PyMOL Python script that loads the backbone (N, CA, C, O; Angstrom):
from pymol import cmd

cmd.read_pdbstr("""\
ATOM      1  N   MET A   1      70.493  98.130 112.476  1.00  0.00           N
ATOM      2  CA  MET A   1      71.765  98.197 112.299  1.00  0.00           C
ATOM      3  C   MET A   1      72.107  98.382 110.790  1.00  0.00           C
ATOM      4  O   MET A   1      71.423  97.877 109.899  1.00  0.00           O
ATOM      5  N   ALA A   2      73.141  99.095 110.582  1.00  0.00           N
ATOM      6  CA  ALA A   2      73.715  99.567 109.269  1.00  0.00           C
ATOM      7  C   ALA A   2      74.555  98.527 108.631  1.00  0.00           C
ATOM      8  O   ALA A   2      74.509  98.353 107.413  1.00  0.00           O
ATOM      9  N   LEU A   3      75.277  97.869 109.362  1.00  0.00           N
ATOM     10  CA  LEU A   3      76.127  96.685 108.753  1.00  0.00           C
ATOM     11  C   LEU A   3      75.701  95.350 109.249  1.00  0.00           C
ATOM     12  O   LEU A   3      75.426  95.123 110.427  1.00  0.00           O
ATOM     13  N   LYS A   4      75.665  94.556 108.372  1.00  0.00           N
ATOM     14  CA  LYS A   4      75.286  93.053 108.683  1.00  0.00           C
ATOM     15  C   LYS A   4      76.523  92.261 108.299  1.00  0.00           C
ATOM     16  O   LYS A   4      77.217  92.525 107.317  1.00  0.00           O
ATOM     17  N   THR A   5      76.738  91.279 109.144  1.00  0.00           N
ATOM     18  CA  THR A   5      78.008  90.281 108.845  1.00  0.00           C
ATOM     19  C   THR A   5      77.698  89.381 107.588  1.00  0.00           C
ATOM     20  O   THR A   5      77.285  88.241 107.798  1.00  0.00           O
ATOM     21  N   SER A   6      77.831  89.721 106.592  1.00  0.00           N
ATOM     22  CA  SER A   6      77.691  88.502 105.505  1.00  0.00           C
ATOM     23  C   SER A   6      79.070  88.259 104.777  1.00  0.00           C
ATOM     24  O   SER A   6      79.272  87.252 104.098  1.00  0.00           O
ATOM     25  N   LEU A   7      79.934  89.185 104.955  1.00  0.00           N
ATOM     26  CA  LEU A   7      81.173  89.108 104.311  1.00  0.00           C
ATOM     27  C   LEU A   7      82.170  89.117 105.456  1.00  0.00           C
ATOM     28  O   LEU A   7      82.390  90.121 106.133  1.00  0.00           O
ATOM     29  N   THR A   8      82.830  87.804 105.658  1.00  0.00           N
ATOM     30  CA  THR A   8      83.700  87.585 106.680  1.00  0.00           C
ATOM     31  C   THR A   8      85.073  88.494 106.859  1.00  0.00           C
ATOM     32  O   THR A   8      85.454  88.975 107.926  1.00  0.00           O
ATOM     33  N   SER A   9      85.711  88.616 105.616  1.00  0.00           N
ATOM     34  CA  SER A   9      86.848  89.407 105.463  1.00  0.00           C
ATOM     35  C   SER A   9      87.157  89.930 104.017  1.00  0.00           C
ATOM     36  O   SER A   9      86.851  89.374 102.963  1.00  0.00           O
ATOM     37  N   TYR A  10      87.861  91.173 104.192  1.00  0.00           N
ATOM     38  CA  TYR A  10      88.306  91.778 102.830  1.00  0.00           C
ATOM     39  C   TYR A  10      89.760  91.951 102.982  1.00  0.00           C
ATOM     40  O   TYR A  10      90.285  92.362 104.016  1.00  0.00           O
ATOM     41  N   LEU A  11      90.474  91.576 101.763  1.00  0.00           N
ATOM     42  CA  LEU A  11      91.703  91.621 101.802  1.00  0.00           C
ATOM     43  C   LEU A  11      92.171  92.565 100.772  1.00  0.00           C
ATOM     44  O   LEU A  11      91.500  92.408  99.752  1.00  0.00           O
ATOM     45  N   PHE A  12      93.090  93.511 100.641  1.00  0.00           N
ATOM     46  CA  PHE A  12      93.369  94.398  99.460  1.00  0.00           C
ATOM     47  C   PHE A  12      95.061  94.286  99.856  1.00  0.00           C
ATOM     48  O   PHE A  12      95.489  94.688 100.938  1.00  0.00           O
ATOM     49  N   GLY A  13      95.913  93.689  98.822  1.00  0.00           N
ATOM     50  CA  GLY A  13      97.135  93.728  99.328  1.00  0.00           C
ATOM     51  C   GLY A  13      98.145  93.986  97.931  1.00  0.00           C
ATOM     52  O   GLY A  13      97.900  94.800  97.041  1.00  0.00           O
ATOM     53  N   PRO A  14      99.257  93.128  97.991  1.00  0.00           N
ATOM     54  CA  PRO A  14     100.594  93.500  97.237  1.00  0.00           C
ATOM     55  C   PRO A  14     100.310  93.841  95.929  1.00  0.00           C
ATOM     56  O   PRO A  14     100.981  94.766  95.471  1.00  0.00           O
ATOM     57  N   GLU A  15      99.530  93.356  95.250  1.00  0.00           N
ATOM     58  CA  GLU A  15      99.542  93.703  93.638  1.00  0.00           C
ATOM     59  C   GLU A  15      99.196  95.342  93.466  1.00  0.00           C
ATOM     60  O   GLU A  15      99.683  95.897  92.482  1.00  0.00           O
ATOM     61  N   GLY A  16      98.412  96.092  94.346  1.00  0.00           N
ATOM     62  CA  GLY A  16      98.354  97.379  94.159  1.00  0.00           C
ATOM     63  C   GLY A  16      98.411  97.937  95.597  1.00  0.00           C
ATOM     64  O   GLY A  16      98.987  97.283  96.467  1.00  0.00           O
ATOM     65  N   TYR A  17      97.873  99.041  95.857  1.00  0.00           N
ATOM     66  CA  TYR A  17      98.040  99.700  97.212  1.00  0.00           C
ATOM     67  C   TYR A  17      96.807 100.569  97.455  1.00  0.00           C
ATOM     68  O   TYR A  17      96.073 101.074  96.605  1.00  0.00           O
ATOM     69  N   VAL A  18      96.719 100.651  98.934  1.00  0.00           N
ATOM     70  CA  VAL A  18      95.678 101.388  99.399  1.00  0.00           C
ATOM     71  C   VAL A  18      95.834 102.764  99.518  1.00  0.00           C
ATOM     72  O   VAL A  18      96.940 103.090  99.949  1.00  0.00           O
ATOM     73  N   ASN A  19      94.958 103.800  99.232  1.00  0.00           N
ATOM     74  CA  ASN A  19      94.871 105.114  99.705  1.00  0.00           C
ATOM     75  C   ASN A  19      94.065 105.259 100.935  1.00  0.00           C
ATOM     76  O   ASN A  19      92.987 104.673 101.040  1.00  0.00           O
ATOM     77  N   LEU A  20      94.481 105.918 101.754  1.00  0.00           N
ATOM     78  CA  LEU A  20      93.740 106.165 102.966  1.00  0.00           C
ATOM     79  C   LEU A  20      92.357 106.705 102.841  1.00  0.00           C
ATOM     80  O   LEU A  20      91.442 106.438 103.620  1.00  0.00           O
ATOM     81  N   TRP A  21      92.261 107.604 101.644  1.00  0.00           N
ATOM     82  CA  TRP A  21      90.925 108.155 101.568  1.00  0.00           C
ATOM     83  C   TRP A  21      89.994 107.306 101.030  1.00  0.00           C
ATOM     84  O   TRP A  21      88.797 107.591 101.045  1.00  0.00           O
ATOM     85  N   ASP A  22      90.495 106.109 100.470  1.00  0.00           N
ATOM     86  CA  ASP A  22      89.639 104.993  99.793  1.00  0.00           C
ATOM     87  C   ASP A  22      88.918 104.144 100.844  1.00  0.00           C
ATOM     88  O   ASP A  22      87.848 103.550 100.712  1.00  0.00           O
ATOM     89  N   ILE A  23      89.837 104.214 102.070  1.00  0.00           N
ATOM     90  CA  ILE A  23      89.245 103.098 103.276  1.00  0.00           C
ATOM     91  C   ILE A  23      88.675 103.806 104.628  1.00  0.00           C
ATOM     92  O   ILE A  23      88.027 103.255 105.518  1.00  0.00           O
ATOM     93  N   ALA A  24      89.063 105.107 104.557  1.00  0.00           N
ATOM     94  CA  ALA A  24      88.947 105.581 105.883  1.00  0.00           C
ATOM     95  C   ALA A  24      87.432 105.339 106.354  1.00  0.00           C
ATOM     96  O   ALA A  24      87.218 104.872 107.473  1.00  0.00           O
ATOM     97  N   ALA A  25      86.595 105.599 105.655  1.00  0.00           N
ATOM     98  CA  ALA A  25      85.005 105.677 105.998  1.00  0.00           C
ATOM     99  C   ALA A  25      84.464 104.243 106.395  1.00  0.00           C
ATOM    100  O   ALA A  25      83.655 104.016 107.294  1.00  0.00           O
ATOM    101  N   VAL A  26      85.105 103.251 105.494  1.00  0.00           N
ATOM    102  CA  VAL A  26      84.776 102.004 105.586  1.00  0.00           C
ATOM    103  C   VAL A  26      85.411 101.359 106.982  1.00  0.00           C
ATOM    104  O   VAL A  26      84.702 100.660 107.706  1.00  0.00           O
ATOM    105  N   SER A  27      86.601 101.605 107.260  1.00  0.00           N
ATOM    106  CA  SER A  27      87.335 101.369 108.490  1.00  0.00           C
ATOM    107  C   SER A  27      86.564 101.692 109.684  1.00  0.00           C
ATOM    108  O   SER A  27      86.358 100.912 110.615  1.00  0.00           O
ATOM    109  N   ILE A  28      86.087 103.087 109.581  1.00  0.00           N
ATOM    110  CA  ILE A  28      85.141 103.404 110.967  1.00  0.00           C
ATOM    111  C   ILE A  28      84.060 102.513 110.824  1.00  0.00           C
ATOM    112  O   ILE A  28      83.699 102.031 111.898  1.00  0.00           O
ATOM    113  N   ILE A  29      83.362 102.102 109.721  1.00  0.00           N
ATOM    114  CA  ILE A  29      82.185 101.433 109.895  1.00  0.00           C
ATOM    115  C   ILE A  29      82.370 100.102 110.461  1.00  0.00           C
ATOM    116  O   ILE A  29      81.671  99.703 111.392  1.00  0.00           O
ATOM    117  N   VAL A  30      83.306  99.392 109.916  1.00  0.00           N
ATOM    118  CA  VAL A  30      83.809  98.096 110.309  1.00  0.00           C
ATOM    119  C   VAL A  30      84.089  97.994 111.800  1.00  0.00           C
ATOM    120  O   VAL A  30      83.758  97.101 112.581  1.00  0.00           O
ATOM    121  N   GLU A  31      84.848  99.234 112.041  1.00  0.00           N
ATOM    122  CA  GLU A  31      85.352  98.858 113.696  1.00  0.00           C
ATOM    123  C   GLU A  31      84.133  99.254 114.532  1.00  0.00           C
ATOM    124  O   GLU A  31      83.851  98.526 115.484  1.00  0.00           O
ATOM    125  N   GLU A  32      83.421 100.273 114.290  1.00  0.00           N
ATOM    126  CA  GLU A  32      82.009 100.337 114.980  1.00  0.00           C
ATOM    127  C   GLU A  32      81.049  99.283 115.004  1.00  0.00           C
ATOM    128  O   GLU A  32      80.139  99.274 115.833  1.00  0.00           O
ATOM    129  N   ALA A  33      81.201  98.378 114.129  1.00  0.00           N
ATOM    130  CA  ALA A  33      80.425  97.305 113.873  1.00  0.00           C
ATOM    131  C   ALA A  33      80.862  96.045 114.642  1.00  0.00           C
ATOM    132  O   ALA A  33      80.140  95.048 114.680  1.00  0.00           O
ATOM    133  N   GLY A  34      82.113  96.112 115.282  1.00  0.00           N
ATOM    134  CA  GLY A  34      82.958  95.268 116.001  1.00  0.00           C
ATOM    135  C   GLY A  34      83.876  94.478 115.256  1.00  0.00           C
ATOM    136  O   GLY A  34      84.293  93.444 115.779  1.00  0.00           O
ATOM    137  N   GLY A  35      84.298  94.834 113.997  1.00  0.00           N
ATOM    138  CA  GLY A  35      85.356  94.258 113.194  1.00  0.00           C
ATOM    139  C   GLY A  35      86.799  94.853 113.446  1.00  0.00           C
ATOM    140  O   GLY A  35      87.026  95.647 114.360  1.00  0.00           O
ATOM    141  N   LYS A  36      87.584  94.481 112.714  1.00  0.00           N
ATOM    142  CA  LYS A  36      89.001  94.876 112.905  1.00  0.00           C
ATOM    143  C   LYS A  36      89.480  95.072 111.592  1.00  0.00           C
ATOM    144  O   LYS A  36      89.233  94.236 110.724  1.00  0.00           O
ATOM    145  N   VAL A  37      90.270  96.291 111.307  1.00  0.00           N
ATOM    146  CA  VAL A  37      90.958  96.733 110.257  1.00  0.00           C
ATOM    147  C   VAL A  37      92.544  97.170 110.494  1.00  0.00           C
ATOM    148  O   VAL A  37      92.889  98.083 111.245  1.00  0.00           O
ATOM    149  N   THR A  38      93.382  96.396 109.761  1.00  0.00           N
ATOM    150  CA  THR A  38      94.822  96.733 109.987  1.00  0.00           C
ATOM    151  C   THR A  38      95.205  96.503 108.632  1.00  0.00           C
ATOM    152  O   THR A  38      94.402  96.112 107.785  1.00  0.00           O
ATOM    153  N   ASP A  39      96.721  96.793 108.345  1.00  0.00           N
ATOM    154  CA  ASP A  39      97.441  96.442 107.368  1.00  0.00           C
ATOM    155  C   ASP A  39      97.824  94.914 107.410  1.00  0.00           C
ATOM    156  O   ASP A  39      97.207  94.225 108.222  1.00  0.00           O
ATOM    157  N   LEU A  40      98.773  94.316 106.623  1.00  0.00           N
ATOM    158  CA  LEU A  40      98.924  92.893 106.342  1.00  0.00           C
ATOM    159  C   LEU A  40     100.146  92.650 107.760  1.00  0.00           C
ATOM    160  O   LEU A  40     100.463  91.497 108.052  1.00  0.00           O
ATOM    161  N   ASP A  41     100.586  93.536 108.339  1.00  0.00           N
ATOM    162  CA  ASP A  41     101.433  93.438 109.480  1.00  0.00           C
ATOM    163  C   ASP A  41     101.036  93.623 110.580  1.00  0.00           C
ATOM    164  O   ASP A  41     101.817  93.783 111.518  1.00  0.00           O
ATOM    165  N   GLY A  42      99.414  93.649 110.750  1.00  0.00           N
ATOM    166  CA  GLY A  42      98.847  93.710 111.926  1.00  0.00           C
ATOM    167  C   GLY A  42      98.816  95.236 112.345  1.00  0.00           C
ATOM    168  O   GLY A  42      98.307  95.419 113.451  1.00  0.00           O
ATOM    169  N   LYS A  43      99.210  96.246 111.757  1.00  0.00           N
ATOM    170  CA  LYS A  43      99.477  97.630 112.296  1.00  0.00           C
ATOM    171  C   LYS A  43      98.097  98.305 111.968  1.00  0.00           C
ATOM    172  O   LYS A  43      97.353  97.940 111.058  1.00  0.00           O
ATOM    173  N   PRO A  44      97.815  99.531 112.999  1.00  0.00           N
ATOM    174  CA  PRO A  44      96.727 100.170 112.337  1.00  0.00           C
ATOM    175  C   PRO A  44      96.877 100.877 111.304  1.00  0.00           C
ATOM    176  O   PRO A  44      98.025 101.274 111.107  1.00  0.00           O
ATOM    177  N   ILE A  45      95.832 101.265 110.332  1.00  0.00           N
ATOM    178  CA  ILE A  45      96.065 101.819 109.223  1.00  0.00           C
ATOM    179  C   ILE A  45      96.319 103.453 109.246  1.00  0.00           C
ATOM    180  O   ILE A  45      95.739 104.122 110.101  1.00  0.00           O
ATOM    181  N   GLY A  46      96.953 103.903 108.554  1.00  0.00           N
ATOM    182  CA  GLY A  46      97.523 105.209 108.425  1.00  0.00           C
ATOM    183  C   GLY A  46      97.897 105.866 107.007  1.00  0.00           C
ATOM    184  O   GLY A  46      97.528 105.375 105.940  1.00  0.00           O
ATOM    185  N   ARG A  47      98.497 106.768 107.090  1.00  0.00           N
ATOM    186  CA  ARG A  47      98.917 107.537 105.754  1.00  0.00           C
ATOM    187  C   ARG A  47      99.774 106.593 104.748  1.00  0.00           C
ATOM    188  O   ARG A  47      99.803 106.580 103.517  1.00  0.00           O
ATOM    189  N   GLN A  48     100.544 105.712 105.826  1.00  0.00           N
ATOM    190  CA  GLN A  48     101.636 104.943 104.745  1.00  0.00           C
ATOM    191  C   GLN A  48     100.962 103.637 104.451  1.00  0.00           C
ATOM    192  O   GLN A  48     101.584 102.846 103.743  1.00  0.00           O
ATOM    193  N   THR A  49      99.968 103.355 104.825  1.00  0.00           N
ATOM    194  CA  THR A  49      99.264 102.112 104.606  1.00  0.00           C
ATOM    195  C   THR A  49      99.171 101.641 103.050  1.00  0.00           C
ATOM    196  O   THR A  49      98.707 102.371 102.175  1.00  0.00           O
ATOM    197  N   LYS A  50      99.631 100.434 102.836  1.00  0.00           N
ATOM    198  CA  LYS A  50      99.814  99.925 101.459  1.00  0.00           C
ATOM    199  C   LYS A  50      98.961  98.869 101.203  1.00  0.00           C
ATOM    200  O   LYS A  50      98.473  98.701 100.086  1.00  0.00           O
ATOM    201  N   THR A  51      98.681  97.949 102.396  1.00  0.00           N
ATOM    202  CA  THR A  51      97.802  96.799 102.445  1.00  0.00           C
ATOM    203  C   THR A  51      96.683  96.836 103.359  1.00  0.00           C
ATOM    204  O   THR A  51      96.795  97.572 104.340  1.00  0.00           O
ATOM    205  N   LEU A  52      95.576  96.138 103.197  1.00  0.00           N
ATOM    206  CA  LEU A  52      94.436  96.058 104.230  1.00  0.00           C
ATOM    207  C   LEU A  52      93.999  94.802 104.314  1.00  0.00           C
ATOM    208  O   LEU A  52      93.897  94.019 103.369  1.00  0.00           O
ATOM    209  N   LEU A  53      93.693  94.561 105.628  1.00  0.00           N
ATOM    210  CA  LEU A  53      92.770  93.422 106.067  1.00  0.00           C
ATOM    211  C   LEU A  53      91.600  93.842 106.972  1.00  0.00           C
ATOM    212  O   LEU A  53      91.755  94.417 108.049  1.00  0.00           O
ATOM    213  N   SER A  54      90.443  93.509 106.447  1.00  0.00           N
ATOM    214  CA  SER A  54      89.273  93.995 107.125  1.00  0.00           C
ATOM    215  C   SER A  54      88.380  92.866 107.570  1.00  0.00           C
ATOM    216  O   SER A  54      87.706  92.421 106.641  1.00  0.00           O
ATOM    217  N   THR A  55      88.190  92.287 108.721  1.00  0.00           N
ATOM    218  CA  THR A  55      87.577  90.950 108.963  1.00  0.00           C
ATOM    219  C   THR A  55      86.924  91.357 110.446  1.00  0.00           C
ATOM    220  O   THR A  55      87.088  92.392 111.091  1.00  0.00           O
ATOM    221  N   ASN A  56      86.025  90.029 110.797  1.00  0.00           N
ATOM    222  CA  ASN A  56      85.747  90.078 112.182  1.00  0.00           C
ATOM    223  C   ASN A  56      86.809  89.809 113.141  1.00  0.00           C
ATOM    224  O   ASN A  56      87.767  89.147 112.743  1.00  0.00           O
ATOM    225  N   ARG A  57      86.784  90.201 114.279  1.00  0.00           N
ATOM    226  CA  ARG A  57      87.824  90.022 115.234  1.00  0.00           C
ATOM    227  C   ARG A  57      88.215  88.662 115.646  1.00  0.00           C
ATOM    228  O   ARG A  57      89.241  88.501 116.307  1.00  0.00           O
ATOM    229  N   ALA A  58      87.452  87.657 115.293  1.00  0.00           N
ATOM    230  CA  ALA A  58      87.573  86.223 115.538  1.00  0.00           C
ATOM    231  C   ALA A  58      88.469  85.636 114.411  1.00  0.00           C
ATOM    232  O   ALA A  58      89.108  84.631 114.723  1.00  0.00           O
ATOM    233  N   LEU A  59      88.611  86.116 113.145  1.00  0.00           N
ATOM    234  CA  LEU A  59      89.368  85.568 112.146  1.00  0.00           C
ATOM    235  C   LEU A  59      90.821  86.314 112.013  1.00  0.00           C
ATOM    236  O   LEU A  59      91.823  85.801 111.515  1.00  0.00           O
ATOM    237  N   HIS A  60      90.738  87.452 112.490  1.00  0.00           N
ATOM    238  CA  HIS A  60      91.768  88.528 111.969  1.00  0.00           C
ATOM    239  C   HIS A  60      93.290  87.945 112.330  1.00  0.00           C
ATOM    240  O   HIS A  60      94.204  87.900 111.506  1.00  0.00           O
ATOM    241  N   SER A  61      93.384  87.526 113.662  1.00  0.00           N
ATOM    242  CA  SER A  61      94.602  86.974 113.617  1.00  0.00           C
ATOM    243  C   SER A  61      94.926  85.646 112.869  1.00  0.00           C
ATOM    244  O   SER A  61      96.005  85.451 112.309  1.00  0.00           O
ATOM    245  N   GLN A  62      93.990  84.827 112.904  1.00  0.00           N
ATOM    246  CA  GLN A  62      94.199  83.645 111.908  1.00  0.00           C
ATOM    247  C   GLN A  62      94.525  83.973 110.646  1.00  0.00           C
ATOM    248  O   GLN A  62      95.388  83.278 110.108  1.00  0.00           O
ATOM    249  N   ILE A  63      94.067  84.826 110.063  1.00  0.00           N
ATOM    250  CA  ILE A  63      94.602  85.400 108.731  1.00  0.00           C
ATOM    251  C   ILE A  63      95.608  86.040 108.672  1.00  0.00           C
ATOM    252  O   ILE A  63      96.275  85.953 107.641  1.00  0.00           O
ATOM    253  N   LEU A  64      95.991  86.776 109.605  1.00  0.00           N
ATOM    254  CA  LEU A  64      97.276  87.433 109.543  1.00  0.00           C
ATOM    255  C   LEU A  64      98.461  86.327 109.581  1.00  0.00           C
ATOM    256  O   LEU A  64      99.542  86.604 109.061  1.00  0.00           O
ATOM    257  N   LYS A  65      98.280  85.262 110.106  1.00  0.00           N
ATOM    258  CA  LYS A  65      99.366  84.497 110.267  1.00  0.00           C
ATOM    259  C   LYS A  65      99.867  84.013 108.715  1.00  0.00           C
ATOM    260  O   LYS A  65     100.941  83.423 108.601  1.00  0.00           O
ATOM    261  N   TYR A  66      99.076  84.283 107.606  1.00  0.00           N
ATOM    262  CA  TYR A  66      99.562  83.801 106.461  1.00  0.00           C
ATOM    263  C   TYR A  66     100.507  84.899 105.613  1.00  0.00           C
ATOM    264  O   TYR A  66     101.042  84.558 104.558  1.00  0.00           O
ATOM    265  N   PHE A  67     100.640  86.059 106.093  1.00  0.00           N
ATOM    266  CA  PHE A  67     101.256  87.284 105.821  1.00  0.00           C
ATOM    267  C   PHE A  67     102.582  87.663 106.449  1.00  0.00           C
ATOM    268  O   PHE A  67     103.100  88.749 106.191  1.00  0.00           O
TER     269      PHE A  67
END
""", "prot")
cmd.dss("prot")
cmd.show_as("cartoon", "prot")
cmd.util.cbc("prot")
cmd.orient("prot")
């Protein structure tokens, strides 16, 4: 297994912004390992994405409640 769950979530948000090329590869790896990656509105990442939440599926909706 290439990815082990030792970090439960990663948040990148309002202070700066995300560039798709910075997160595309990581997003694929996280999703293939069973995690979930969206923006802070719960939308899939795309070219206009400015925030990022990457976490396991169990925590994702709980963390989104705060944004």
